[in-house]
All heavy atoms as an XYZ file, in Angstrom:
878
protein
N       0.841     -1.184      0.000
C       0.000      0.000      0.000
C       0.883      1.244      0.000
O       1.819      1.332      0.763
C      -0.900      0.015      1.235
C      -2.046     -0.947      1.130
S      -3.434     -0.679      2.254
C      -2.714     -0.332      3.806
N       0.517      2.192     -0.837
C       1.244      3.447     -0.896
C       0.471      4.500     -0.121
O      -0.746      4.619     -0.273
C       1.411      3.889     -2.368
O       2.086      2.857     -3.066
C       2.192      5.163     -2.458
N       1.159      5.289      0.675
C       0.513      6.244      1.565
C      -0.316      7.291      0.828
O      -1.304      7.776      1.353
C       1.558      6.922      2.437
N       0.074      7.649     -0.392
C      -0.650      8.692     -1.097
C      -1.900      8.179     -1.807
O      -2.741      8.956     -2.214
C       0.278      9.387     -2.100
C       1.474     10.102     -1.487
C       2.346     10.702     -2.572
C       1.043     11.159     -0.497
N      -2.008      6.888     -1.974
C      -3.185      6.319     -2.616
C      -4.354      6.299     -1.640
O      -4.179      6.452     -0.434
C      -2.895      4.900     -3.103
C      -1.874      4.852     -4.197
N      -1.390      3.670     -4.692
C      -1.241      5.817     -4.894
C      -0.515      3.918     -5.646
N      -0.398      5.220     -5.783
N      -5.551      6.103     -2.176
C      -6.755      6.011     -1.354
C      -7.358      4.619     -1.551
O      -7.418      4.118     -2.678
C      -7.748      7.091     -1.755
N      -7.771      4.018     -0.472
C      -8.301      2.653     -0.497
C      -9.685      2.625      0.133
O      -9.937      3.320      1.122
C      -7.399      1.702      0.301
C      -5.982      1.662     -0.195
C      -5.052      2.598      0.224
C      -5.569      0.688     -1.095
C      -3.744      2.572     -0.230
C      -4.260      0.647     -1.561
C      -3.362      1.598     -1.116
O      -2.073      1.558     -1.578
N     -10.552      1.810     -0.418
C     -11.861      1.569      0.175
C     -12.009      0.066      0.336
O     -11.792     -0.684     -0.620
C     -12.977      2.097     -0.731
C     -14.368      1.757     -0.206
S     -15.708      2.311     -1.287
C     -15.515      1.186     -2.670
N     -12.344     -0.374      1.531
C     -12.644     -1.792      1.741
C     -14.006     -1.897      2.412
O     -14.350     -1.100      3.285
C     -11.583     -2.502      2.613
O     -11.498     -1.845      3.867
C     -10.236     -2.496      1.947
N     -14.760     -2.882      1.981
C     -16.088     -3.140      2.533
C     -16.179     -4.625      2.820
O     -15.845     -5.447      1.970
C     -17.201     -2.745      1.546
C     -17.020     -1.295      1.070
C     -18.576     -2.928      2.181
C     -17.910     -0.933     -0.103
N     -16.621     -4.953      4.021
C     -16.876     -6.350      4.372
C     -18.302     -6.449      4.890
O     -18.726     -5.615      5.685
C     -15.914     -6.823      5.453
C     -14.479     -6.895      4.979
C     -13.581     -7.470      6.046
O     -13.586     -8.671      6.273
N     -12.811     -6.627      6.696
N     -19.018     -7.462      4.427
C     -20.374     -7.647      4.907
C     -20.784     -9.099      4.751
O     -20.148     -9.857      4.037
C     -21.342     -6.686      4.224
C     -21.642     -6.898      2.773
C     -22.775     -7.446      2.250
C     -20.843     -6.528      1.643
N     -22.717     -7.441      0.872
C     -21.551     -6.881      0.477
C     -19.595     -5.926      1.499
C     -21.044     -6.666     -0.804
C     -19.090     -5.715      0.219
C     -19.816     -6.081     -0.905
N     -21.849     -9.452      5.444
C     -22.379    -10.809      5.389
C     -23.653    -10.823      4.569
O     -24.478     -9.916      4.678
C     -22.689    -11.316      6.802
C     -21.505    -11.437      7.759
C     -21.993    -11.864      9.143
C     -20.494    -12.440      7.238
N     -23.780    -11.829      3.732
C     -25.007    -12.031      2.964
C     -25.489    -13.444      3.243
O     -24.702    -14.302      3.651
C     -24.786    -11.832      1.442
C     -24.351    -10.415      1.134
C     -23.783    -12.822      0.899
N     -26.772    -13.703      3.054
C     -27.238    -15.083      3.213
C     -26.399    -15.991      2.312
O     -26.106    -15.636      1.164
C     -28.694    -15.025      2.742
C     -29.100    -13.593      2.948
C     -27.853    -12.783      2.692
N     -25.984    -17.137      2.825
C     -25.079    -18.025      2.095
C     -25.610    -18.329      0.701
O     -24.853    -18.386     -0.264
C     -24.821    -19.325      2.899
C     -23.977    -20.296      2.089
C     -24.120    -19.004      4.204
N     -26.903    -18.490      0.555
C     -27.500    -18.773     -0.747
C     -27.346    -17.635     -1.744
O     -27.490    -17.830     -2.945
N     -27.060    -16.414     -1.260
C     -26.923    -15.256     -2.148
C     -25.465    -14.890     -2.412
O     -25.182    -13.996     -3.200
C     -27.634    -14.038     -1.541
C     -29.123    -14.138     -1.541
C     -29.732    -12.811     -1.133
C     -31.232    -12.842     -1.344
N     -31.831    -11.539     -1.117
N     -24.538    -15.561     -1.774
C     -23.120    -15.195     -1.896
C     -22.623    -15.316     -3.328
O     -21.900    -14.444     -3.824
C     -22.269    -16.037     -0.954
N     -23.000    -16.373     -4.030
C     -22.523    -16.556     -5.405
C     -23.059    -15.452     -6.313
O     -22.308    -14.850     -7.087
C     -22.932    -17.932     -5.949
C     -22.451    -18.151     -7.382
C     -22.833    -19.519     -7.919
N     -22.236    -20.614     -7.180
C     -20.996    -21.068     -7.360
N     -20.225    -20.489     -8.247
N     -20.534    -22.076     -6.665
N     -24.350    -15.159     -6.250
C     -24.907    -14.113     -7.108
C     -24.329    -12.742     -6.740
O     -24.121    -11.893     -7.610
C     -26.436    -14.098     -7.051
O     -26.883    -13.827     -5.744
N     -24.034    -12.540     -5.456
C     -23.438    -11.274     -5.012
C     -22.037    -11.112     -5.598
O     -21.693    -10.049     -6.124
C     -23.382    -11.240     -3.487
C     -22.691    -10.018     -2.923
S     -23.588     -8.492     -3.184
C     -25.028     -8.787     -2.200
N     -21.223    -12.156     -5.525
C     -19.865    -12.034     -6.062
C     -19.895    -11.883     -7.585
O     -19.080    -11.152     -8.142
C     -18.962    -13.220     -5.656
O     -19.574    -14.441     -6.061
C     -18.715    -13.245     -4.165
N     -20.856    -12.530     -8.264
C     -20.974    -12.354     -9.708
C     -21.319    -10.906    -10.042
O     -20.757    -10.316    -10.970
C     -22.032    -13.312    -10.273
C     -21.571    -14.751    -10.295
C     -22.675    -15.732    -10.674
O     -23.828    -15.303    -10.903
O     -22.381    -16.937    -10.729
N     -22.237    -10.302     -9.290
C     -22.607     -8.896     -9.510
C     -21.413     -7.986     -9.251
O     -21.183     -7.017     -9.985
C     -23.782     -8.521     -8.607
N     -20.634     -8.289     -8.223
C     -19.453     -7.480     -7.920
C     -18.386     -7.619     -9.004
O     -17.702     -6.645     -9.329
C     -18.882     -7.854     -6.548
C     -19.716     -7.367     -5.361
C     -19.269     -8.059     -4.080
C     -19.634     -5.864     -5.219
N     -18.236     -8.795     -9.577
C     -17.273     -8.974    -10.673
C     -17.667     -8.114    -11.881
O     -16.802     -7.517    -12.535
C     -17.144    -10.443    -11.081
C     -16.239    -11.226    -10.188
N     -14.873    -11.119    -10.231
C     -16.510    -12.123     -9.201
C     -14.337    -11.905     -9.316
N     -15.314    -12.525     -8.682
N     -18.962     -8.032    -12.168
C     -19.419     -7.172    -13.263
C     -19.136     -5.705    -12.940
O     -18.685     -4.942    -13.791
C     -20.919     -7.370    -13.499
C     -21.325     -8.687    -14.136
C     -22.843     -8.824    -14.158
C     -20.764     -8.788    -15.546
N     -19.380     -5.323    -11.705
C     -19.125     -3.950    -11.260
C     -17.632     -3.616    -11.350
O     -17.252     -2.520    -11.749
C     -19.633     -3.778     -9.827
C     -19.727     -2.366     -9.302
C     -20.783     -1.577    -10.064
C     -20.070     -2.387     -7.820
N     -16.801     -4.585    -11.006
C     -15.352     -4.361    -11.053
C     -14.875     -4.062    -12.473
O     -13.937     -3.283    -12.654
C     -14.592     -5.573    -10.499
C     -14.669     -5.675     -9.004
S     -13.674     -6.983     -8.239
C     -13.253     -8.097     -9.504
N     -15.505     -4.648    -13.471
C     -15.103     -4.396    -14.855
C     -15.252     -2.914    -15.181
O     -14.360     -2.318    -15.813
C     -15.931     -5.248    -15.806
N     -16.344     -2.285    -14.744
C     -16.513     -0.856    -15.008
C     -15.644     -0.015    -14.076
O     -15.179      1.056    -14.455
C     -17.988     -0.452    -14.895
O     -18.448     -0.599    -13.574
N     -15.382     -0.507    -12.885
C     -14.528      0.225    -11.934
C     -13.127      0.372    -12.497
O     -12.534      1.452    -12.448
C     -14.471     -0.511    -10.577
O     -15.798     -0.648    -10.068
C     -13.618      0.253     -9.573
N     -12.601     -0.695    -13.047
C     -11.226     -0.676    -13.562
C     -11.033      0.315    -14.711
O      -9.918      0.732    -14.987
C     -10.827     -2.083    -14.005
C     -10.623     -3.006    -12.828
C     -10.113     -4.370    -13.262
N      -9.830     -5.186    -12.100
C     -10.374     -6.380    -11.877
N     -11.204     -6.904    -12.753
N     -10.068     -7.052    -10.793
N     -12.127      0.688    -15.391
C     -12.047      1.649    -16.488
C     -12.154      3.098    -16.023
O     -12.040      4.011    -16.834
C     -13.154      1.363    -17.518
C     -12.919      0.057    -18.240
O     -11.781     -0.332    -18.487
N     -13.989     -0.630    -18.578
N     -12.399      3.309    -14.732
C     -12.540      4.670    -14.214
C     -11.174      5.344    -14.103
O     -10.186      4.705    -13.724
C     -13.212      4.645    -12.830
C     -14.617      4.095    -12.825
C     -15.559      4.941    -13.638
O     -15.590      6.154    -13.516
N     -16.326      4.292    -14.503
N     -11.102      6.658    -14.403
C      -9.832      7.384    -14.267
C      -9.330      7.331    -12.821
O     -10.091      7.582    -11.891
C     -10.192      8.823    -14.656
C     -11.483      8.733    -15.388
C     -12.183      7.509    -14.888
N      -8.087      6.947    -12.653
C      -7.491      6.907    -11.319
C      -7.611      5.588    -10.592
O      -7.054      5.417     -9.511
N      -8.338      4.623    -11.164
C      -8.470      3.318    -10.506
C      -7.189      2.517    -10.719
O      -6.751      2.317    -11.842
C      -9.654      2.535    -11.054
S      -9.821      0.898    -10.295
N      -6.600      2.062     -9.627
C      -5.384      1.254     -9.697
C      -5.682     -0.233     -9.560
O      -4.847     -1.065     -9.872
C      -4.402      1.691     -8.612
C      -3.923      3.134     -8.727
C      -3.037      3.493     -7.545
C      -3.193      3.364    -10.038
N      -6.873     -0.559     -9.067
C      -7.240     -1.960     -8.934
C      -8.425     -2.155     -8.019
O      -8.789     -1.268     -7.249
N      -9.033     -3.316     -8.125
C     -10.129     -3.683     -7.233
C     -10.198     -5.203     -7.159
O      -9.697     -5.904     -8.035
C     -11.451     -3.082     -7.678
S     -11.876     -3.339     -9.391
N     -10.787     -5.687     -6.080
C     -10.875     -7.126     -5.887
C     -12.102     -7.476     -5.059
O     -12.642     -6.637     -4.330
C      -9.616     -7.650     -5.175
O      -9.523     -7.100     -3.881
N     -12.523     -8.720     -5.180
C     -13.627     -9.229     -4.373
C     -13.270    -10.642     -3.932
O     -12.606    -11.381     -4.660
C     -14.970     -9.215     -5.156
C     -14.906    -10.128     -6.368
C     -16.130     -9.578     -4.252
N     -13.665    -10.973     -2.722
C     -13.489    -12.343     -2.241
C     -14.681    -12.711     -1.375
O     -15.335    -11.843     -0.796
C     -12.183    -12.485     -1.445
O     -12.205    -11.665     -0.303
N     -14.951    -13.993     -1.322
C     -16.070    -14.495     -0.526
C     -15.587    -15.659      0.321
O     -14.872    -16.527     -0.168
C     -17.216    -14.939     -1.424
N     -15.970    -15.635      1.582
C     -15.659    -16.733      2.485
C     -16.967    -17.422      2.838
O     -17.661    -17.011      3.765
C     -14.957    -16.203      3.744
C     -14.507    -17.329      4.674
O     -14.900    -18.488      4.436
O     -13.778    -17.040      5.627
N     -17.316    -18.423      2.057
C     -18.601    -19.091      2.247
C     -18.642    -19.879      3.546
O     -19.714    -20.130      4.079
C     -18.906    -19.987      1.058
C     -18.953    -19.258     -0.288
C     -19.279    -20.237     -1.402
C     -19.950    -18.123     -0.257
N     -17.494    -20.252      4.063
C     -17.469    -20.994      5.320
C     -17.855    -20.093      6.489
O     -18.300    -20.572      7.524
C     -16.078    -21.580      5.554
N     -17.701    -18.790      6.310
C     -18.000    -17.860      7.397
C     -19.284    -17.087      7.099
O     -19.293    -15.879      6.893
C     -16.827    -16.888      7.613
C     -16.925    -16.148      8.931
C     -15.716    -15.264      9.180
O     -14.613    -15.614      8.744
O     -15.897    -14.226      9.816
N     -20.391    -17.794      7.010
C     -21.724    -17.212      6.857
C     -21.868    -16.285      5.653
O     -22.600    -15.307      5.697
C     -22.132    -16.436      8.123
C     -22.216    -17.289      9.368
C     -22.834    -16.546     10.511
C     -21.955    -15.414     11.000
N     -22.484    -14.715     12.159
N     -21.184    -16.534      4.562
C     -21.335    -15.701      3.379
C     -20.677    -14.341      3.516
O     -21.248    -13.331      3.139
N     -19.463    -14.321      4.040
C     -18.742    -13.058      4.213
C     -18.144    -12.617      2.878
O     -17.451    -13.377      2.218
C     -17.632    -13.223      5.245
C     -16.876    -11.949      5.549
C     -15.764    -12.246      6.528
C     -15.484    -11.080      7.425
N     -14.472    -11.430      8.429
N     -18.439    -11.389      2.482
C     -17.939    -10.813      1.236
C     -16.963     -9.687      1.590
O     -17.220     -8.886      2.496
C     -19.094    -10.206      0.407
C     -20.204    -11.227      0.159
C     -18.582     -9.581     -0.887
C     -19.916    -12.258     -0.873
N     -15.861     -9.621      0.853
C     -14.905     -8.518      1.028
C     -14.653     -7.915     -0.344
O     -14.303     -8.619     -1.287
C     -13.592     -9.008      1.620
C     -12.611     -7.871      1.883
C     -11.316     -8.392      2.520
N     -10.469     -7.303      2.943
C      -9.678     -6.596      2.131
N      -9.638     -6.866      0.846
N      -8.925     -5.622      2.611
N     -14.846     -6.599     -0.439
C     -14.646     -5.874     -1.687
C     -13.674     -4.736     -1.424
O     -13.770     -4.054     -0.390
C     -15.990     -5.320     -2.180
C     -15.875     -4.530     -3.459
C     -15.743     -5.168     -4.686
C     -15.897     -3.140     -3.440
C     -15.623     -4.447     -5.857
C     -15.778     -2.410     -4.605
C     -15.643     -3.068     -5.805
O     -15.520     -2.353     -6.971
N     -12.717     -4.532     -2.319
C     -11.709     -3.491     -2.114
C     -11.421     -2.767     -3.421
O     -11.458     -3.366     -4.496
C     -10.425     -4.098     -1.567
N     -11.157     -1.461     -3.289
C     -10.738     -0.645     -4.428
C      -9.506      0.157     -4.030
O      -9.392      0.591     -2.883
C     -11.835      0.342     -4.841
C     -13.086     -0.302     -5.373
C     -14.167      0.700     -5.750
O     -13.999      1.923     -5.533
O     -15.198      0.238     -6.250
N      -8.595      0.379     -4.984
C      -7.427      1.222     -4.768
C      -7.459      2.329     -5.816
O      -7.636      2.070     -7.009
C      -6.133      0.423     -4.910
C      -4.891      1.277     -4.713
C      -3.592      0.502     -4.885
O      -3.640     -0.707     -5.176
O      -2.529      1.117     -4.743
N      -7.276      3.575     -5.346
C      -7.341      4.753     -6.212
C      -6.045      5.528     -6.142
O      -5.389      5.580     -5.105
C      -8.532      5.629     -5.804
C      -9.817      4.902     -6.064
C     -10.484      4.087     -5.194
C     -10.540      4.855     -7.283
N     -11.578      3.538     -5.815
C     -11.639      4.008     -7.095
C     -10.359      5.468     -8.521
C     -12.561      3.744     -8.106
C     -11.278      5.210     -9.523
C     -12.370      4.355     -9.307
N      -5.698      6.155     -7.261
C      -4.467      6.928     -7.373
C      -4.429      8.069     -6.357
O      -3.371      8.396     -5.826
C      -4.342      7.487     -8.795
C      -3.084      8.258     -9.135
C      -1.852      7.360     -8.966
C      -3.149      8.778    -10.563
N      -5.591      8.656     -6.073
C      -5.645      9.788     -5.147
C      -6.979      9.816     -4.418
O      -7.935      9.155     -4.813
C      -5.473     11.105     -5.913
O      -6.607     11.313     -6.753
N      -7.029     10.608     -3.378
C      -8.261     10.794     -2.624
C      -9.316     11.472     -3.508
O     -10.487     11.136     -3.450
C      -7.960     11.640     -1.383
C      -9.061     11.648     -0.364
C      -8.598     12.253      0.955
O      -7.411     12.270      1.263
N      -9.539     12.736      1.724
N      -8.900     12.412     -4.360
C      -9.838     13.077     -5.272
C     -10.473     12.086     -6.240
O     -11.672     12.165     -6.518
C      -9.128     14.178     -6.067
C      -8.820     15.405     -5.222
O      -9.410     15.555     -4.131
O      -7.974     16.205     -5.653
N      -9.676     11.161     -6.766
C     -10.212     10.158     -7.695
C     -11.259      9.290     -7.006
O     -12.305      8.983     -7.589
C      -9.083      9.293     -8.247
N     -11.008      8.928     -5.760
C     -11.976      8.138     -4.989
C     -13.238      8.954     -4.724
O     -14.348      8.479     -4.950
C     -11.351      7.681     -3.668
C     -12.307      7.029     -2.667
C     -12.900      5.739     -3.226
C     -11.598      6.759     -1.355
N     -13.076     10.186     -4.276
C     -14.229     11.033     -3.951
C     -15.131     11.246     -5.164
O     -16.352     11.297     -5.029
C     -13.769     12.378     -3.399
C     -13.186     12.286     -2.022
C     -12.682     13.626     -1.517
O     -12.732     14.631     -2.206
N     -12.184     13.634     -0.298
N     -14.535     11.362     -6.334
C     -15.323     11.549     -7.554
C     -16.294     10.381     -7.767
O     -17.381     10.559     -8.316
C     -14.386     11.705     -8.762
C     -15.120     11.780    -10.059
N     -15.831     12.895    -10.457
C     -15.285     10.864    -11.047
C     -16.398     12.653    -11.629
N     -16.077     11.430    -12.010
N     -15.931      9.209     -7.324
C     -16.745      8.010     -7.525
C     -18.050      8.041     -6.741
O     -19.025      7.395     -7.120
C     -15.949      6.762     -7.153
C     -14.759      6.514     -8.044
C     -15.158      6.392     -9.495
O     -16.032      5.605     -9.847
N     -14.531      7.186    -10.345
N     -18.085      8.784     -5.642
C     -19.263      8.779     -4.771
C     -20.524      9.275     -5.477
O     -21.631      8.970     -5.042
C     -19.020      9.621     -3.519
C     -17.901      9.109     -2.638
C     -17.331      9.934     -1.689
C     -17.408      7.822     -2.754
C     -16.310      9.478     -0.867
C     -16.384      7.359     -1.948
C     -15.837      8.193     -1.002
N     -20.383     10.030     -6.565
C     -21.536     10.575     -7.289
C     -21.924      9.731     -8.508
O     -22.861     10.073     -9.203
C     -21.228     12.011     -7.739
C     -20.913     12.963     -6.607
C     -22.099     13.170     -5.671
O     -23.250     13.111     -6.100
N     -21.830     13.386     -4.405
N     -21.197      8.644     -8.767
C     -21.443      7.867     -9.989
C     -22.525      6.805     -9.796
O     -22.789      6.351     -8.678
C     -20.147      7.165    -10.458
O     -19.772      6.191     -9.470
C     -19.017      8.161    -10.681
N     -23.126      6.407    -10.906
C     -24.103      5.313    -10.866
C     -23.432      4.020    -10.432
O     -24.043      3.181     -9.769
C     -24.753      5.130    -12.244
C     -25.719      6.262    -12.579
O     -26.186      6.957    -11.652
O     -25.998      6.458    -13.776
N     -22.159      3.853    -10.798
C     -21.421      2.657    -10.408
C     -21.355      2.538     -8.890
O     -21.599      1.476     -8.316
C     -20.002      2.716    -10.998
C     -19.179      1.480    -10.739
C     -17.694      1.760    -10.902
N     -17.186      2.652     -9.889
C     -16.898      2.284     -8.631
N     -17.081      1.045     -8.240
N     -16.434      3.146     -7.759
N     -21.075      3.634     -8.213
C     -20.991      3.620     -6.750
C     -22.371      3.376     -6.139
O     -22.508      2.636     -5.171
C     -20.394      4.939     -6.230
C     -20.055      4.900     -4.775
C     -18.886      4.287     -4.336
C     -20.898      5.458     -3.834
C     -18.568      4.234     -2.991
C     -20.591      5.416     -2.486
C     -19.422      4.798     -2.066
N     -23.401      3.965     -6.740
C     -24.771      3.743     -6.243
C     -25.161      2.271     -6.381
O     -25.854      1.723     -5.528
C     -25.752      4.658     -6.972
C     -25.550      6.117     -6.598
C     -26.398      7.042     -7.432
C     -26.042      8.479     -7.056
N     -26.158      9.407     -8.138
N     -24.684      1.627     -7.449
C     -24.937      0.185     -7.621
C     -24.237     -0.619     -6.529
O     -24.801     -1.588     -6.006
C     -24.448     -0.286     -8.986
O     -25.178      0.325    -10.012
N     -23.036     -0.199     -6.173
C     -22.297     -0.871     -5.103
C     -23.051     -0.740     -3.783
O     -23.217     -1.716     -3.053
C     -20.889     -0.283     -4.977
C     -20.015     -0.817     -3.848
C     -19.795     -2.321     -3.987
C     -18.681     -0.081     -3.823
N     -23.542      0.455     -3.492
C     -24.311      0.683     -2.264
C     -25.564     -0.195     -2.251
O     -25.900     -0.794     -1.228
C     -24.675      2.176     -2.111
C     -25.659      2.391     -0.978
C     -23.406      3.001     -1.880
N     -26.221     -0.322     -3.392
C     -27.420     -1.161     -3.478
C     -27.085     -2.619     -3.172
O     -27.858     -3.312     -2.490
C     -28.058     -1.031     -4.854
N     -25.941     -3.097     -3.624
C     -25.533     -4.475     -3.327
C     -25.270     -4.660     -1.836
O     -25.623     -5.685     -1.252
C     -24.273     -4.843     -4.122
C     -24.459     -5.021     -5.627
C     -23.116     -5.205     -6.304
C     -25.373     -6.204     -5.913
N     -24.673     -3.657     -1.215
C     -24.359     -3.742      0.217
C     -25.632     -3.779      1.049
O     -25.656     -4.363      2.126
C     -23.465     -2.556      0.631
C     -22.124     -2.647     -0.081
C     -23.239     -2.532      2.137
C     -21.308     -1.385      0.014
N     -26.693     -3.188      0.538
C     -27.949     -3.170      1.286
C     -28.537     -4.567      1.466
O     -29.459     -4.753      2.244
C     -28.945     -2.220      0.626
C     -28.531     -0.774      0.822
C     -29.402      0.221      0.073
O     -30.241     -0.204     -0.763
O     -29.241      1.418      0.322
N     -27.993     -5.573      0.771
C     -28.427     -6.961      0.956
C     -27.752     -7.629      2.149
O     -27.945     -8.812      2.386
C     -28.122     -7.785     -0.302
C     -29.050     -7.438     -1.441
O     -30.245     -7.289     -1.242
N     -28.498     -7.293     -2.630
N     -26.957     -6.875      2.891
C     -26.228     -7.437      4.027
C     -27.181     -7.902      5.124
O     -28.229     -7.304      5.341
C     -25.266     -6.391      4.596
N     -26.802     -8.983      5.804
C     -27.595     -9.472      6.926
C     -27.217     -8.745      8.218
O     -27.949     -8.816      9.191
C     -27.417    -10.990      7.115
O     -26.021    -11.271      7.293
C     -27.934    -11.762      5.916
N     -26.070     -8.065      8.221
C     -25.617     -7.255      9.345
C     -25.011     -5.986      8.767
O     -24.622     -5.967      7.603
C     -24.551     -8.002     10.159
C     -25.057     -9.263     10.824
C     -23.952    -10.031     11.540
O     -22.875     -9.457     11.781
O     -24.174    -11.203     11.837
N     -24.917     -4.908      9.554
C     -24.315     -3.685      9.017
C     -22.907     -3.957      8.470
O     -22.124     -4.660      9.098
C     -24.255     -2.748     10.227
C     -25.323     -3.252     11.145
C     -25.367     -4.746     10.932
N     -22.597     -3.420      7.285
C     -21.279     -3.646      6.695
C     -20.187     -2.890      7.443
O     -20.457     -1.898      8.122
C     -21.428     -3.100      5.277
C     -22.506     -2.075      5.393
C     -23.443     -2.571      6.461
N     -18.966     -3.380      7.307
C     -17.798     -2.684      7.834
C     -17.147     -1.985      6.646
O     -16.673     -2.647      5.722
C     -16.811     -3.663      8.500
C     -15.558     -2.931      8.959
C     -17.480     -4.393      9.650
N     -17.181     -0.659      6.657
C     -16.641      0.133      5.557
C     -15.453      0.926      6.086
O     -15.555      1.587      7.118
C     -17.701      1.102      4.991
C     -17.135      1.919      3.833
C     -18.943      0.333      4.554
N     -14.327      0.837      5.380
C     -13.143      1.573      5.809
C     -12.499      2.238      4.601
O     -12.341      1.625      3.547
C     -12.139      0.637      6.482
C     -10.919      1.371      6.996
C      -9.931      0.455      7.713
O      -9.880     -0.751      7.384
O      -9.224      0.954      8.588
N     -12.149      3.497      4.795
C     -11.406      4.257      3.797
C     -10.034      4.544      4.378
O      -9.925      5.158      5.440
C     -12.113      5.579      3.470
C     -13.444      5.379      2.804
C     -14.606      5.317      3.550
C     -13.530      5.235      1.427
C     -15.837      5.124      2.940
C     -14.750      5.033      0.806
C     -15.911      4.985      1.564
N      -8.989      4.061      3.714
C      -7.617      4.362      4.124
C      -7.127      5.486      3.228
O      -6.961      5.304      2.016
C      -6.724      3.134      3.989
C      -7.091      1.959      4.893
C      -6.217      0.754      4.584
C      -6.950      2.345      6.350
N      -6.932      6.651      3.835
C      -6.608      7.867      3.107
C      -5.249      8.387      3.542
O      -4.751      8.006      4.607
C      -7.685      8.922      3.385
C      -9.129      8.442      3.175
C     -10.110      9.412      3.788
C      -9.397      8.253      1.696
N      -4.648      9.279      2.757
C      -3.351      9.835      3.161
C      -3.384     10.448      4.563
O      -2.400     10.392      5.281
C      -3.078     10.891      2.086
C      -3.794     10.378      0.879
C      -5.034      9.723      1.417
N      -4.534     10.987      4.977
C      -4.626     11.617      6.290
C      -5.089     10.698      7.403
O      -5.255     11.126      8.539
N      -5.335      9.427      7.111
C      -5.788      8.497      8.144
C      -6.943      7.638      7.662
O      -7.275      7.615      6.474
N      -7.572      6.964      8.592
C      -8.646      6.025      8.297
C      -9.997      6.650      8.643
O     -10.125      7.343      9.645
C      -8.423      4.747      9.118
O      -9.465      3.844      8.889
N     -11.003      6.389      7.795
C     -12.358      6.887      8.030
C     -13.345      5.762      7.796
O     -13.047      4.785      7.108
C     -12.696      8.021      7.047
C     -11.827      9.266      7.097
C     -12.165     10.246      8.211
N     -13.556     10.659      8.271
C     -14.074     11.722      7.656
N     -13.316     12.483      6.897
N     -15.358     12.015      7.798
N     -14.545      5.949      8.296
C     -15.616      4.984      8.105
C     -16.615      5.481      7.077
O     -16.341      6.402      6.302
N     -17.814      4.918      7.120
C     -18.856      5.241      6.153
C     -19.242      6.717      6.179
O     -19.660      7.277      5.171
C     -20.082      4.357      6.408
C     -21.180      4.384      5.361
C     -20.638      4.027      3.981
C     -22.299      3.441      5.744
N     -19.086      7.368      7.309
C     -19.432      8.790      7.400
C     -18.632      9.640      6.415
O     -19.036     10.738      6.038
C     -19.248      9.315      8.830
C     -17.815      9.673      9.234
C     -16.879      8.491      9.474
O     -17.353      7.338      9.585
O     -15.663      8.722      9.560
N     -17.494      9.129      5.972
C     -16.654      9.841      5.007
C     -17.430     10.148      3.720
O     -17.351     11.248      3.182
C     -15.399      9.014      4.705
C     -14.495      9.582      3.664
C     -13.828     10.789      3.868
C     -14.260      8.922      2.466
C     -12.979     11.316      2.897
C     -13.434      9.428      1.497
C     -12.779     10.630      1.726
O     -11.947     11.154      0.772
N     -18.214      9.188      3.246
C     -19.008      9.397      2.034
C     -20.014     10.525      2.251
O     -20.164     11.417      1.418
C     -19.742      8.097      1.613
C     -20.638      8.346      0.397
C     -18.759      6.993      1.320
N     -20.682     10.515      3.405
C     -21.650     11.564      3.719
C     -20.981     12.919      3.803
O     -21.502     13.930      3.298
C     -22.376     11.224      5.026
C     -23.211      9.972      4.923
C     -23.706      9.467      6.272
O     -23.592     10.211      7.276
O     -24.210      8.346      6.318
N     -19.808     12.978      4.438
C     -19.069     14.241      4.557
C     -18.713     14.801      3.186
O     -18.899     15.981      2.916
C     -17.781     14.059      5.377
C     -18.044     13.806      6.846
O     -19.201     13.961      7.296
O     -17.075     13.449      7.548
N     -18.197     13.958      2.313
C     -17.783     14.393      0.980
C     -18.988     14.838      0.169
O     -18.978     15.897     -0.461
C     -17.019     13.272      0.240
C     -16.810     13.619     -1.230
C     -15.680     13.016      0.918
N     -20.060     14.052      0.188
C     -21.251     14.370     -0.615
C     -21.947     15.631     -0.118
O     -22.522     16.377     -0.914
C     -22.220     13.196     -0.633
S     -21.584     11.786     -1.568
N     -21.887     15.908      1.170
C     -22.527     17.117      1.697
C     -21.772     18.380      1.297
O     -22.333     19.465      1.266
C     -22.671     17.029      3.225
O     -21.395     17.097      3.837
N     -20.485     18.250      0.962
C     -19.681     19.405      0.546
C     -19.792     19.684     -0.942
O     -19.443     20.757     -1.396
C     -18.193     19.161      0.885
C     -17.895     19.150      2.355
C     -16.400     19.222      2.596
N     -15.632     18.272      1.793
C     -15.059     17.181      2.257
N     -15.160     16.854      3.521
N     -14.362     16.392      1.449
N     -20.246     18.694     -1.713
C     -20.317     18.863     -3.165
C     -21.658     19.472     -3.556
O     -22.683     19.139     -2.967
C     -20.105     17.527     -3.870
C     -18.712     16.983     -3.642
C     -18.482     15.631     -4.302
O     -19.417     14.961     -4.712
N     -17.230     15.230     -4.389
N     -21.661     20.370     -4.573
C     -22.902     21.017     -5.000
C     -23.880     20.043     -5.636
O     -23.550     19.043     -6.137
C     -22.439     22.048     -6.026
C     -21.049     21.677     -6.407
C     -20.506     20.794     -5.337
């Protein structure tokens, strides 16, 4: 991990029967994510042995590149997928200035016109 890059990781649980369809949807989403300006990579993994635990991660060239994503349809699709969680998701943003949680998205969106 490079200190100047911005990272987003999300972990959540889905019903075990939905884990496969969830990871397939995330793989489709990743294809469009990788084409976004500033995207350095993204990944998804599923631990079916642990109650359908899904982990999704994105790496961005800069904090600005990541923040720009919060207004896109792609990001809204990601949020819609997370809403299928059986428990509240764990969302973490690793930024040059430190670590933030889900409130980071709200803070950024409230500042944008």
